[in-house]
NUKE-221534 format. One record per residue: y, x, z of N, C-alpha, C, O in turn. Coordinates in steps of 0.2 Angstrom, whole numbers, plus 2048, in hexadecimal, padded with zeros to 3 digits. Example, Ala and Ser with C-alpha at 12.3 -4.5 7.8 and 13.67 -1.06 7.14 Angstrom:
<atoms>
7E48428277EA83E8277F08428277EF84782A
7F58408237FB844824800840827806843828
</atoms>
This chain:
<atoms>
7FA804800800800800806804800807809804
80B8037FC8118067FC8168038008177FD800
81A80780481F80480982680780682780D806
82A8028038308048008368048068387FF808
83880A80883D80A80C84480980984580B803
84980680C84F803809853809806858808802
85280F8078558158058538167FE85781A7FA
84E8137FB84B8147F58458187F58428197EF
84381C7FA83D8207FA83781B7FA8378167FD
83281E7F782C81B7F782781F7FC8268257FA
82481C80182082080581981D804817817805
81482280380D82080180882180680281F806
80A82580B80582781180982781780F828818
80582781D80782782380B82E82481082F828
80883382180B83A82281283A81F81783D822
81383781981A83781781E83381B82483481B
81C82D81E82082982282282E82882882E82A
81D83182B81E83583182483B83082883C834
82383E82A82884382882F840827834844828
83083A82583783782483A83582B84083382B
83783583083983383784083683884083D838
84583383B84B83683D84A83984484F83D846
84583784884483984E83C83C84F83983B84A
83A83E85583484185682F83B856831835858
82983C85582383785582383585C82282F85D
82283986182283786882783286A82682D86E
82D83486883382F86A83282886783482386A
83082886182F82285D82981E86082A818861
82482186181E81D86381C81C86B81881986D
82082086F81F81F87681882287881582087D
81682787481082A87680A82887280482B873
80A82386E80482186A803825865808828862
7FD8258627FC82885B80082585680181E857
80382885180782584C80382084880681A847
7FD8218477F981C8437F88158477F9810844
7F781684D7F78108517FD80C8527FD806851
80281085380980D85380B80984D80F80484D
80980C84780B80A84180880383F80A7FF83B
8028018427FE7FB8408027F58418017F083E
8077F584680B7EE8478117EE8428147F2841
8117E883F8177E683B81D7E783E8237E883B
81E7E58458247E68498267ED84982C7EE848
8217F28498237F98498257FB84282A800841
8237F883D8257FA83682C7F88358317FB833
82E7F18388347EF8388397F383C83F7F5839
8377F684283B7FA84683C801842842803842
83780383F83880983B83D80983584280D835
83D80383284280282C84980282F84E80482C
84A7FE8358517FE83885380583A859806839
84E80983D85080F83F85281383985781783A
84F81383485081782E85781582B85B819829
85980E82B85F80C82986580F82D86A81182A
86480F83486981283886A81983787081C836
86481D83586582483486982582D86D82982D
86782082886B821822872820823877823820
87481B82787B81982887F81F82B884820829
87B82283087F82883488082D82F88583182F
87B82E82A87C83482588083281F88083681A
88282C81E88682A81888282881388482780D
87B82781487682580E87581E80E87081C80B
87981A81187781381287780F80B87D810808
87280C809872809803876803803878800808
8788007FD87C7FA7FC8777F47FE8727F37FA
8787F18038747EB8058787E580687E7E5808
8757DF8048787D98058757D680B86F7D780D
8797D380F8777CF8158727C98138737C680E
86C7C98178687C481586A7BD81786C7BC81C
86A7B981286C7B28138677AE8188617AF818
86B7AB81D8677A78228647A081E86879D81B
85E79F81F85B79A81C85C793820859793826
85F78E81E86078882285C78281F85C781819
85A77E82385677882185B77282385D772828
85C76F81D86176981E85C76381C859762817
85C75E82185775982085A75282285D751828
85974D81E85C74781F857743824851744825
85B73F82885873C82E85273882C84D738830
85373482784D730825847734823841732824
84873A82084373E81E83F741824839742824
84374182A84074483083B73F833837740838
83B73983183673483383073482F82B731831
82F73982B82973A82782373C82C824740831
81E73982B81873A82F81273E82C80F73C828
81274482F80E74982B80674982E80374E82F
80374382E7FC7428307F774782C7F374A82F
7F87478267F374B8227F675281F7F375581B
7FB7548237FD75B8217FB7608267FA75F82C
7FA7668237F876C8277FF76F82A80476E827
7FE77382F80477783180777B82B80D77B82A
80377E82780678282180977E81C80E78081A
80777881B80B773816811771819816771815
81176F82081776E82381C773823822772821
81A77982481E77F82482178181D82778281C
81D78081881F78081182477C80F82977D80C
82477581282977081082F772813834771810
82F77581983677781C83977D81883F77E818
83478281683778781283A78580B83F787809
83778080883977D80284077A80484577B800
84177680984877480B84D77980C85377880A
84B77E80E85078481085278880985778B809
84E78780484F78A7FE8537867F88557897F3
85477F7FA85877B7F585F77B7F886077C7FD
8637797F386A7787F586C7707F586C76D7F0
86C76D7FB86D7667FB8737637F787375D7F5
8777677F587D7657F187C7667E98807657E5
8767697E787576B7E086E7697DF86976C7E1
86D7637DB8667607DA8627657D585C7647D5
8667697D286276E7CD85E7737D185A7767CE
85F7737D785B7787DB8547757DE8517787E2
85276F7DB84C76B7DD84676F7DC84176E7DF
8467747D78407787D584177E7D98467827D8
83C7807DD83C7867E183678A7DF8307887DE
8377917DD8327957DB83079A7E183579D7E4
82A79C7E28287A17E68237A67E28207A37DE
8247AC7E481F7B07E18187AE7E48187AC7EA
8137B07E080C7AE7E380A7B17E98077AE7ED
80D7B77EA80B7BB7F180F7B87F680C7B67FB
8157B67F58197B27FB8167AC7FC8157AA802
8147A87F78117A27F880A7A27FC80879E800
8067A77FA8007A97FE8017AA8057FD7A8809
8067AE8078087AF80E80B7AA81180A7A9817
80F7A680E8127A081180C79B81380C798819
80779A80F8027958107FC7988147F7795815
7FD79F8167F87A281A7F17A28177EC7A081B
7F07A48117EA7A480E7E67AA8117E97AF813
7E07A98137DC7AE8167D77B28127D37B5814
7D77B080B7D27B38077D57B58007DB7B37FF
7D17B87FC7D47B97F57D67B37F17D37AE7F2
7DC7B37EE7DE7AD7EA7DA7AC7E47D97B17E0
7D87A67E27D57A57DC7D879E7DA7DB79B7DD
7D779D7D37DA7977D07D77917D37DC78C7D4
7D178F7D47CF7897D77D27887DE7D47827E0
7D378D7E27D578C7E97DD78B7E87E07867EC
7E178E7E47E878C7E27E97857E07ED7827E3
7E47837DC7E577C7DA7E47777DF7E77727E0
7DF7797E47DE7747EA7E47747EE7E676F7F0
7E777A7EF7EE77A7F37F37767F07F77737F3
7F47777E97F97747E67F876C7E67FC7687E7
7F276A7E57F07637E57F27607EB7F475A7EC
7F07647F17F27617F87F97607F97FB75B7FB
7FD7657F68057647F780775E7F380B75A7F5
80475D7ED8067577E98047507EB80674B7E8
8007507F07FE74A7F38027477F98007427FC
80674B7FB80A74980180F7438008137447FB
80F73E80381273880281873780781873880D
81E73580482373280882672C806823729801
82B72980882E72380683572180883872580C
83771C80583E71A80783E71280783A70F804
84370F80B84470880B8457058038487087FF
8426FF8028446FC7FB84B6F97FB84F6FA800
84D6F67F58536F47F58566EF7FA85C6EF7FC
8516EA7FC8536E58018536E78088546E380C
8506ED8098506F081084A6ED8138496EF819
8456E98108406E68148396EA8128356EA817
8396EC80C8336F080A8346F880A8396FA80D
82F6FB80782F70280782C7058008287027FD
82F70A7FD82D70D7F782A7137F982D7187FC
8237147F782071A7F981F71F7F381E71C7ED
81F7257F481E72A7EE81C7317F081D7327F6
81A7357EC81873C7ED81F7407EE82473E7EB
81F7457F38257497F482674E7EE82C74E7EC
8217517EC8217567E781E7537E181874F7E1
8217547DB81E7517D581A7567D08167547CC
81B75C7D18197617CD8187687D181D76A7D4
81276B7D08117727D380F7777CD8097757CA
81377C7CB8117807C580F7877C881278A7CC
8097897C58067907C78057947C08017927BC
80A7997C080A79C7B980D7A37BA80E7A57C0
80E7A77B48117AD7B48187AD7B18197A97AD
81C7B27B38237B27B18237B77AB81D7BA7A9
8297B97A88297BE7A38277C57A48257C97A0
8267C67AB8247CD7AD81C7CC7AF8197D17B2
8197C77AD8127C67AE8107C57B680B7C77B8
8157C47BA8147C37C18137BB7C38167B77C0
80E7BA7C780C7B37C88117B07CD8137B47D1
8127AA7CC8177A67D181479F7D181079D7CE
81779C7D78157957D881C7917D88217937DC
81D78C7D48237887D48227817D681D77E7D3
82677E7DA8257777DC82B7737DB8317767DC
82B76D7D98307697D78307627DB82A75F7DB
8357607DE8357597E18347537DD8377547D7
83274E7DF8317487DB8387457DA83C7467DF
8397427D484073F7D384273A7D984873A7DB
83D7367DB83F7317E08417347E78447317EB
83E73A7E884073E7EE8477417EE8497437F3
84A7417E88507457E88567427ED8597467F0
85673B7ED85B7397F285A73B7F985F73B7FD
85473D7FB853740802855747803855749808
85674A7FD8577517FD85E7547FB8617597FE
8617507F78687527F486D74D7F586C7477F6
8737507F587974B7F68797477FC87A7417FC
87774A80287674680887D74480A88274880B
87D73E80C88473B80F883739816881733818
88473E81A88373C82187B73C82387773C81F
87A73A82A87373982C86E73F82A86973D828
87074582B86C74A82B86D74F83087274F834
86875483186975983686776083386475F82D
86876583686676B83386477083886677083E
86077583685E77B83B85C78183685B780831
85D78783A85B78D83685378D83685078B83B
85179083084A79082F846793834840791835
84879983784479D83B84179984183C79A844
84479384384278F84883B78C84783778B84B
83978C84083378983E82D78E83D82778C83D
82F79483D82A79983B82679C84082079E83E
82879C84682379E84C81F79984F81A79A852
82079284D81D78D85081578D84E81478D848
81178B85280A78C85180578684F80078784D
80978084F80577A84D80A77584A81077684B
80777084780C76C84380F767849814764848
80B76684F80E76285481576685681A762857
81576C85781A77085982077085482676F856
81F77184E82477184982776A84882D769848
82376584882675E84882A75C84E82F75884E
82775E85482B75D85A83276085A83775D85C
83276685783976985783D765852843763854
83B76384D83F75F84884175884B84775684A
83C75584E83E74E85184374F85684774A857
84375485A84875586084F75885D85475685F
84E75D85885476085585975B85285F75C852
85675684F85A75184C85F74E85186574C84F
85D74D85786174A85D86474F86286674E867
86575685F86775B86486F75986687075A86C
87375786187A75586387A75086887F74F86C
87674B86887674586C873747873875745878
86F74C87386D74F87A86774C87D86474E882
86574687A85F74387C85C73F87685F73D871
85573D87785273887384D73587684973887A
84C72E87684772A87884372887384572586E
83C72987483872786E83172387182F725876
82F71E86E82971B87082372086F82372486A
81E72187381972587381572486C813729869
81471E86A81071D86481472085E811722859
81B71F85E81F72185881F72985881E72C853
81F72C85E81F73385F81973685C81973B858
81373385D80D73585B80D73685380B73A850
810730851810730849814735846813738841
81A73684981E73C84781B74384781D747843
81774484C81474A84D80D74B84980A750849
80B7458468057468427FF7448467FA747844
80074184B7FA7408507F873884F7FC73484F
7F273784F7EF73084E7F172C8557F172F85A
7F27268547F472285A7EF72285F7F0721865
7E872285D7E37228627E17288657DD729869
7E572E8637E47348667E873486D7ED73186D
7E57388717E87398787EA73287B7EF73187C
7E572E87C7E672787F7E97288867ED723888
7E772D8897EA72E8907F073288F7F073788C
7F572F8937FC7328927FB73A8957FF73E893
7F773A89A7F774189E7F47468997F674C899
7F07448947ED74988F7F274A88A7F3750888
7F67458887FB74688380174B88680474F882
80274A88C80774E89080575589080975A88E
7FF7568927FC75D8937FB76188C7FC76788C
7F875D8877F67618817FB76187B7FB764877
80075C87C80675C87780D75D87A810762878
80F75987E81675A88181776088481C763883
81276288881376988C81376F888817773888
80E76E88380D77487E81377587A81577A879
81576F87781B770873821772877825776874
82277087D82877288182877988282D77C881
82277C88382278388482378787E82778C87E
82178487882278887282978887082C78D86D
82C78287083378186E83878587283D788870
83678687983B78A87D83A79187C83E79587D
83479387983379B87783579C8708387A286F
83479886C83579A86483B79686183C79885B
83F79286484478E86084B78E86484B79086A
85078B86185678B86485778586885D78386A
85278186985377B86E84D77B87284877E871
84E77887884877787D84977087F84E76C87E
84476D88384576688684276588C83D76988E
84476089084075D89583F75689384275388F
83A75389783874C89583674889B83474B8A0
83674189B83473D8A083273689D835734899
82D7338A082C72C89E83272889F8367298A3
83372389A83971F89A837717899833716895
83C71389C83B70C89B83570989E83270B8A2
83470389B82E6FF89E82770289C827706898
8237008A081C70389F8176FD89D8196F789E
8126FF89A80D6FA8978086F889C8096FA8A2
8036F589A7FD6F389E7FA6F98A27F96FE89F
7F96F88A87F66FD8AC7FB7038AD7F97088AF
8017028AC8067078AD80670D8A88087128A8
80470A8A280470F89C80B71189A81070D899
80C71789981371A89681471888F81071A88B
81971588E81A71288782071688382071787D
82571988782A71D88482C72388882A72488E
82F72888583072E88883873088683A72F881
83B73288B84273488A84273C88A84073F88F
84573F88584574688484D748885851745883
84E74D88A85475088A85475788785075B888
85975788285875D87D85E76287F864761880
85C76888086076E88286177387D85C77587A
86777687C86877C87886478287B865783881
86178587785D78B87B85F792878860792872
86079687C86279D87A85C7A287D85D7A887C
85779F87F8527A488284C7A587E8477A8880
84D7A48778477A58728467AC87184B7B0872
8407AE86E83F7B486C8437B58658467B1863
8437BC8638477BD85D8457B985783F7B8856
84A7B68548497B284E8457B68488467BC847
8417B284583D7B584083F7B383983F7AD837
8417B78358447B682E83E7B482A8387B682B
8407B182483A7AF8208377B581D8317B581C
83B7BA81B8387C08188347C481D82E7C681B
8357C38238317C782882B7C382A8267C582B
82C7BC8298267B782A8217B982581B7B9826
8237BA81E81F7BB81981C7C281A8167C3818
8207C781C81D7CD81D8177CE8228127D1821
8197CA8278137CA82D80D7C682A8087C982B
80E7C18278087BE8248057C281F7FF7C281E
8097C681B8067CA8168017CF8197FC7D1817
8047D281F8007D78237F97D38267F47D7826
7FA7CD8287F47CA82B7EF7C88257E97C8827
7F17C681F7ED7C381B7EA7C88167E57C7812
7EE7CE8157EC7D38107EA7D98137E57DC811
7EE7DC8177ED7E381A7E87E38207E57E9821
7E87DE8247E47DE82A7DD7DB8297D87DE82D
7DC7D68257D67D38257D17D78217D27DA81B
7CB7D88247C67DC8217C17D681D7C07D1821
7BF7D78177BC7D28147B57D18177B17CC815
7B27D681B7AC7D581F7AD7CF8247A87CD826
7B47CE8267B57C882B7B57C18277B67BC82B
7B47C18217B47BA81D7AD7B981B7A97BD819
7AC7B281A7A57B08177A67AF8107AB7B180D
7A17AC80D7A27AB8057A77A68037A97A67FD
7A97A28087AF79D8067B57A08087BA79C808
7B67A680B7BC7A880D7BE7A68147C47A7815
7BA7A48177BB7A181E7BA7A78237B57AB822
7BE7A78297BD7AC82E7B67AC8327B57A6834
7B37B18327AD7B18367AE7B183D7B37B483F
7A97AF8417AA7AF8497AA7B684C7AD7B6851
7A87BB8487A87C184B7AE7C68477AD7CC848
7B37C28457B87C68417BC7CA8467BC7C984C
7BF7CF8437C37D48487CB7D48467CF7D8848
7CC7D08407D37D083E7D87CD8427D67C9847
7DF7CE8417E47CB8457E47C48457E57C0849
7E37C183E7E47BA83D7DE7B78417DE7B1843
7D87BA8417D27B78447D47B684C7D37B184F
7D77BB84F7D97BB8567DE7B58577DD7B285C
7E27B48527E77AF8537E47A88537E67A3856
7DF7A884E7DB7A184E7D87A08547D879A857
7D57A58577D17A485E7D67A28637D479D867
7DC7A58637E17A38687E379C8677E479886C
7E479A8617E679385F7E178E8617E3789864
7DB7908607D578B8627D578A86A7D378586C
7D679086D7D678F8757DB7898777D978687C
7E07888747E57838767E177C8757E3777879
7DD77B8707D977586F7D57738757D476D876
7D37788787CF77787F7D37788857D077A88A
7D97788847DE77888A7DD77F88E7DE77F894
7DB78488A7DA78B88C7D578B8927D678F897
7D07878927CB7868977C678C8977C478F89C
7C578E8907BF7938907C279A88E7C779A88B
7BE79F88F7C07A688D7C07A78857BD7A3882
7C27AC8847C27AE87D7BB7AF87A7B97AC875
7B77B287E7B07B387C7AC7AC87B7A87AB877
7AE7A78807AB7A187F7AD79D8797AA79A876
7B479E8777B779B8717B379E86B7B379A866
7B27A486B7AE7A78657A87A48647A67A285E
7A47A286979D79F86979E79886679B796862
7A47948697A578E8667A778E85F7A478985B
7AB79285D7AD7938567A77948527A679284C
7A279885479C79A85079879484F795794849
79778F85379378985279678384F79377E84E
79D78484E7A077E84B79E77D84479C782841
79E77784179C77683A7A177A8357A677B836
79D77C8307A178082B7A777D8287AC780826
7A77768277AD7738247B37748287B8773826
7B277582F7B87758337BB77C8327C177D835
7B878182F7BB78782F7BF7898287C178F827
7C17838257C578481F7CC7848207D078481B
7CE7848267D57848287D67848307D2780833
7DB7878337DB78783A7DD78083D7DA77E843
7E077B8397E177583C7DB77183C7DA76D841
7D77718377D076E8377CC77083D7C976C841
7CC77783E7C87798447CB77784A7C777584F
7D277784B7D57758517D476D8537D276B858
7D576984D7D476284E7CC7608507CB75C854
7C876484D7C176284F7BF7648567BC760859
7C176A8577C076D85E7C37688647C1767869
7C97668627CD7628677C975B8687C975986D
7C77588627C37528637BD7528677BB74E86A
7B97588667B375986A7B575B8717B1759876
7BB75E8727BD75F8797BF75987D7BD758883
7C27548797C374E87C7BD74987D7BD746882
7B874A8797B274687A7AF7498807AC745884
7AF74F8817AC7528877B074F88D7AC74D892
7B674F88D7BA74D8937B87458947B874489A
7B774188F7B673A8907AE73A8937AD735897
7AA73E8917A373D8947A274089B79D73F89E
7A774489D7A77478A47A074A8A679D7488AA
79E7508A27987538A37977568AA79C7588AD
7927558AD7907588B478E75F8B478E7628B9
78C7618AE7897688AD78F76C8AB79576A8AB
78D7728A87937778A67977748A079477289B
79D7748A17A177189C7A17758957A0772890
7A177B8967A077F89079A77E88C79977D886
79477E89078D77D88D78D77688A78A775885
79177188D79076A88B79476A88479276787F
79A76D88479E76D87E79A77087879B76E872
79777687979377987478E77587278C77586C
78B77187678576D87478876786F78576686A
78E76487179075F86C79376186679275E861
79676786679876A86079276C85B79276B855
78C76F85E78677185A78376A85878176A852
78376585B78075E85978575C85378275A84E
78B75D85379075B84D78E75F84778F75D842
78D76584978B76A84378576883F784767839
78076684377976484077A75D83C77675C838
77E75983F77F75283B78475283678474D832
78875883478C75882F78975B82978D75B823
</atoms>
């Protein structure tokens, strides 16, 4: 892999990188070996910044343009969109699409990504091939939204995107181009009030579609400072089925509290919440009031370029193809960074009850169809964990969960 430093030098090996350092290796790495230190993308980023500072002091600073901040501008009615059938990657792609169009210029409706960037945004974990790309494109083209009809009583439903083109440019470089549906244009352009906006980095570190949608649902009301939502409506906005989490305590623990922690850590808002209004039969919580607070305690914002670079490291440079099965899915014995992230993500589905080693065992016995994406894995494991909770096993909870997952695999 070639690392192009902004001064124009091309470094092809660690030894060349080491020789270009403006300070000693020990000062830079804090005592680590240089090769171990170099494996982190954050350290690559740190090295580039250090190199730029060195160039600035020596008068060699190249001509650089400040990176434009990507902003998402979203009409309020579009924020009522219910992402039940969308993956986290598709939701994130949608926000990136919104950040790349100009709401004042309808001609920007067509957005082009290099194939490499598209691959990293969608977090592909295996070699790209034409059938797989077609499946991804087809999935994007099936996402449905809608607007009220002329008399305000009915609704008009339509696809959000009308065309996805995968082709090569004049330089024979592959690209993916996406175009909004004609009927969706009023939701995207020439917005007349009733919209909100946020910087894209807020969406890039969030780990689930629940978290991303919770951010947007509350960000829309940031200026008001609070929002009261029916639990049933909130579930729909987050892409959760109405019959999921029938017990409020489970919804609180597995959705509200998890999202609360994620937004406080990774976004520019945080929130508190409490049950609100009248209760239903048996004291059932029907509404929740959120208090929305401007947050300054988040971790460093993640730019789109750096997000793509990190995913590039995860999907191309770190994964060993020995970690993948014939379908490109991660094996339970994988050693890659993205594998570790998946195991950590799946631990949340079990409320972090089990150890990493136990999660590896559970992942190993899960049906193969659940391993085609982290959301399928998560949703399957979450459903089995809930099933176990309902049955209240008197024996080992881990053993019981493994048993019902194995049974599901045999019947699938």
